[in-house]
N, C-alpha and C positions, 0 to 999 in steps of 0.2 A: 509422911504425906508427901505424893509425888510433885516434883517441881522441875524446871529446866534443868538443875544439876544431873538429874537421871538420864539425859540425854546427851549425846556427843555434841561437839560445837558445830560440826559440819551438817548435820541432822536439824540442829536447830535453826541454822541459817537457811536451810531448803524450806523448813516449815514456815519461817516467817516469810520469806518469798511466796509461797504457796496461799498463806492467810492473808498476804496483802493482795494478792490478784482475786481471791474469791470477795474479798471486802469491796474491791474497785469493781469488779464485774462478777457479781454473784449469779450462780446457775438459776434457772428458773424454778421458782417456788423454794428456794434454800437461801437462809441468811446465816451466816457463821457469826457466832458469838466469841470475839478473841478475847483471852486472858495472857496478856505478855507475860506474866509472872509464871506461867503454867502451861507449856505448849504440850504437856504429856495428857491433857484433858481437852479435846477439842469438841466444843459444843455448837449445834446449830439448830435453828428453828425451822421446821419442814411444814410447808402448805399441804393439806389434804388435796390430792388431785381431783381436778373437776370429773364427774361423771362416776366417782368410787364412793363407798359408804363414809369415807374419810374427808369428803369435801366440806368445806368452810371450816375446818379443824386446823389447829395450830399445834404441832408435835415438836416438843423439844427432846433432842437426842444427844449423846456423845460418844465419840470415838477415844478408848482409853489406850494411849500407846505405852507398851513396855521399853523397857531400856536398850533392847537389841531391835527396836524398830529403825528401818523398814525391813529388815532380813525376816522378822516375824510379824504377822498381820495385828493390826489393832483389834479390840474387841468393841463392839457397838451395842449401845443400849438406848433403849427409849425412856427417858425420864418421864414423859406423859403417859399415863395409863392408856393403853390401845388393846382391842379385841383383834388380834391378827394370828394366823396360825403359824407364822415364823417369828413370833415374839413371846418369850417366857413370861411366866408371871412376876419375875424380878427385872423384866425389861430387856433381857438379853436378845440380841438379835441374831438370827440363824439364816446366813446366805453364803452361798459358795465363794463369792468374792473374798469374804473375810475368813475363808478356811482353806479348802483343797486348791481353789483357784487364785489363791493369793501370789502377786508377783511384786517385788520390791520397786518396780517401776511405775506401779499404779499410784496416783496422786490422789489427794484427798477429794479433789471435784469430782474424779470418777467414783469414787467410793461413796460420797454423799449422793450423787446421781443415782446409784444402784440401790441405795437404801430407799430413795423417794418411789423409784421404780418397782419395788417390792410392795408399796401401798396400792400400785396399780395390777400388778400381777403377782398375788400370792403363790407359793408353792407348798401345797398342804400334804405333798409327799415326804416333806422333810419338816413336819410340823413339831414346834416345840409346845405349842398349846394345841393338844389333842383334840379337844372339845371344837374349836375354831375350825380346825383341819377337817374334821369329820363332817361338821356342820356345812362347810364350804362345797364338799364333795355331794353330799346327799341334800342338802336344802338350801340353796343359795340365798333365796329370799329370808329365811330366818337368820341366814349367817349376817347377810346385809343390815337386818334389823338390829341386831345386836351390836354390829359394828357402829351403826349411826347413834345407837344409844349411848355408848361409851364416849363417842365422839363430842356428842351434845354435852355429856357431863363433865368429861375432864379436858377436853381441847380446845374449849372455846378461847378465842383471843380475847386479851383484856381490853375493855373500852378505852378509848381515849376522850377525855372529857375536854371541852371548850370552854374558855371563860367568855361570857357575854356582857352585853352592856350592863344588866342589872348588877352582875358581880363587880364591874368596874365601878358602878355608882356606889355600890357599898363600901369598896375600898377608898373612895374619896371621902364618904361621911366619917369612915375610922379615921381617916388622916386628920380631919378637922378635930375630933375629939382629942386625940392623941397630942396634939399641939396646943391644947388649951385654947381652942377657938382664936387661933392667930388671925391677924388681918387678912381677909379675903375668904376666910372659912364660911361666911355666913353666905356669900357668893356662889362657894362651892357646892353648898348643902341644896341652896335653893336650884342649881342648876341640875343636880344630881335627881333631885325629886322630880324635876320635870322630864329627865331621861326616863325615870321608872315609869312616870304615866305614859310617856309617848310609846315605850317598848310594850306596854300592857295593852294599849289601845291598838298599836299595829299587829300584834299577836293574833287578836281576834279575826282581824280582817285578813291576815295571811293564812289562818286556817281555813276560813271559807274559801278564799282564792284556790287553796291548795286542794280543797274537796271538790272544786269547780275543774280543776285541770286532771285530777284524778280519774274523774268521770269520763272525760274526754279522751285521755291517751292510755286508759287501762290496758286495752288490747294491744296497743303497740308496744307497751312495756313487756308484755309476755312474749312478744315475737323477738324484742330485743335480748331478753334473758335466754331464749331457746338459741339464737345465734351466738352469743357469748358461750353456752355451754358446748355447742358443736365446736366452735372454734378452739376451745380449751382441750376437749378431747383429741382433737387433731393434733395439737402441739405436744400433747402427753406422749400419744403414740410415736411422733418425731422424735422425741427425746428417748424414748425406749429403744429405737432403732440405731440411734447413735452409740447408746452404750452396748447394744450387743454387736454391732461392727466393731467397736473398740476391744471387747473381749475376744472376738475371732482373730482380730489382729495380733494381739498379745499371745494368744495360743499358737500362732504360727511362728512367733519368735521363739 
């Protein structure tokens, strides 16, 4: 199994510095998952860019670093299943930055940004997924439908559960039972039952209020969503221009 022992000390030191920078100041739509025990496998979660078939998806990918990194490029893989011309069935990513355009001076931040830009602008001419590449060239709507379907099935972010008043009340009840009805338990139970009743009553009122508010501001919500989408598309294009400028400057070197 690969580990930090496969990488030279100076490379480990540089990677640690880059990973710290990525953690403290992550690129837009990218969050690196750090494993201090194995820098040879760099994982990151990439948000699907707004305005693409991958929007609202969360894609886990990894960079596999060989023992002679950075003299040889890392290999990129999507661990989340994705329908994309430049991603093979085993998740391997085909992009020039990780092949003929590789330069040892390129950092992890640049590589991760390039991979996310690939979700915005695929290259069907160098497709690893021939079906996706052909579909993109001949029928974009069908391609987008397939990509959205894969995104909806495989790339949905995990929901974050919140603990409400009812679960807190249940905890209080359990505490009373565990302690064999210690002094004050009866008061805790009475208070907890009152909380449950109040939450239930308030919930019905909140639902009615929510319905009234929704009817009033529905059109405004649609307008706000459209503005956010347009702003997101503008930021995505700006990010892509930065990556292109970086590649041009490296070629001049």
